[in-house]
C-alpha positions in Angstrom: 10.0 -23.2 -6.1 8.2 -24.3 -9.4 10.7 -25.7 -12.1 9.4 -23.9 -15.1 7.2 -20.8 -15.4 5.9 -19.3 -18.7 4.9 -15.6 -19.7 1.1 -15.0 -19.9 -1.2 -12.5 -21.0 -3.7 -12.0 -18.2 -6.5 -10.9 -20.5 -6.7 -14.3 -22.1 -7.8 -15.8 -18.7 -11.5 -15.9 -17.5 -13.0 -14.8 -14.3 -14.6 -17.2 -11.9 -16.1 -16.7 -8.3 -13.2 -16.6 -6.0 -12.5 -19.6 -4.0 -11.6 -18.1 -0.6 -13.0 -20.4 2.2 -14.7 -19.3 5.2 -15.1 -15.6 4.0 -17.8 -13.2 3.8 -18.3 -10.8 0.7 -17.9 -11.3 -2.9 -14.9 -11.5 -5.0 -13.6 -12.9 -8.6 -10.4 -14.6 -9.5 -8.4 -15.1 -12.6 -6.6 -18.4 -12.4 -3.3 -17.5 -13.9 -1.7 -20.6 -13.0 -2.8 -24.1 -11.2 -0.8 -26.9 -10.5 -3.0 -30.0 -10.4 -0.7 -32.3 -8.6 -0.3 -30.1 -5.5 -2.9 -27.4 -5.6 -0.4 -24.6 -5.9 -1.8 -21.5 -7.9 -1.2 -17.9 -9.0 -4.3 -15.9 -8.8 -5.5 -12.3 -9.4 -8.4 -11.4 -7.2 -10.8 -8.4 -7.4 -13.1 -7.7 -4.5 -16.6 -6.5 -5.4 -17.8 -5.8 -1.7 -16.0 -5.8 1.6 -14.7 -9.2 2.4 -13.5 -10.8 5.6 -12.7 -13.9 7.4 -11.6 -14.8 11.1 -8.3 -16.3 12.2 -7.2 -19.9 11.1 -4.7 -21.9 9.8 -3.8 -22.1 6.0 -3.5 -25.3 4.2 -0.8 -23.9 1.9 1.9 -21.4 2.0 -0.1 -18.5 1.2 1.1 -14.9 -0.2 -1.1 -11.5 -0.9 0.2 -8.7 -2.9 -2.0 -5.4 -2.9 -2.3 -4.2 -6.5 -4.8 -1.3 -5.6 -7.0 -0.8 -2.4 -6.4 -1.9 1.1 -6.4 -4.9 3.4 -6.5 -5.3 7.2 -4.5 -8.2 8.6 -5.1 -8.4 12.4 -5.3 -4.5 12.6 -2.4 -3.7 10.4 -3.6 -1.9 7.4 -1.8 -2.7 4.0 -2.2 -0.7 1.0 -1.1 -0.6 -2.6 2.4 -2.4 -2.8 1.9 -4.3 0.4 2.7 -8.0 0.9 1.5 -10.4 3.6 2.8 -14.0 3.9 1.0 -16.7 5.7 2.8 -20.0 6.1 1.2 -23.2 5.9 0.3 -24.7 9.4 0.9 -21.4 11.3 -1.9 -19.8 13.0 -3.0 -16.3 11.1 -4.9 -13.5 12.2 -8.1 -12.2 10.7 -8.2 -10.8 7.1 -10.4 -8.0 5.9 -10.3 -6.7 2.4 -12.1 -3.4 1.3 -14.5 -3.2 -1.5 -12.6 -2.5 -4.8 -9.3 -4.1 -3.7 -7.2 -6.0 -6.3 -4.6 -8.5 -5.2 -2.2 -11.1 -6.4 -2.6 -14.3 -4.4 -0.4 -17.3 -4.5 -0.7 -20.6 -2.8 2.2 -22.9 -2.8 2.0 -26.9 -2.0 -1.6 -26.8 -1.0 -5.2 -25.8 -2.4 -7.6 -23.3 -0.7 -9.0 -25.5 2.1 -8.4 -23.7 5.3 -8.9 -26.2 8.4 -10.1 -24.1 11.5 -8.6 -24.9 15.1 -11.0 -25.0 17.8 -10.1 -21.6 19.1 -11.0 -20.1 15.8 -14.6 -20.8 14.7 -15.7 -18.9 11.6 -18.7 -16.7 12.8 -19.8 -13.2 13.6 -18.1 -11.2 10.9 -18.7 -7.7 10.2 -18.2 -7.2 6.3 -17.0 -3.6 7.0 -13.3 -3.1 6.6 -13.1 0.6 6.4 -12.0 2.7 9.1 -14.0 5.6 10.6 -13.4 8.8 9.1 
């Protein structure tokens, strides 16, 4: 847990290309807070296209909170108000995010580096995250 947190005005922060390793698609992030010592961060992420990446192992405790839109985590659809927690060092399933989705993304005690185990080579992604109608 961080020892001190200040209130912020989100509109005061600039947008950057999202740092989401090993993914395909386009997204932007606002860095609401970043700890330069341990890499922890609080981000607002907006997805401009469908986005996805395969299974892997997170380098930090990682949390996703869905503000709007939908994510698909290993076949489980998670919509507005949904939450996913991916612990550091534990294998995680694939993640797909629908175009137009907005998330709060938290990383604790580690940066965005996401090492890949030998069984989870990042390849062959379909950028479609929508279910057939």
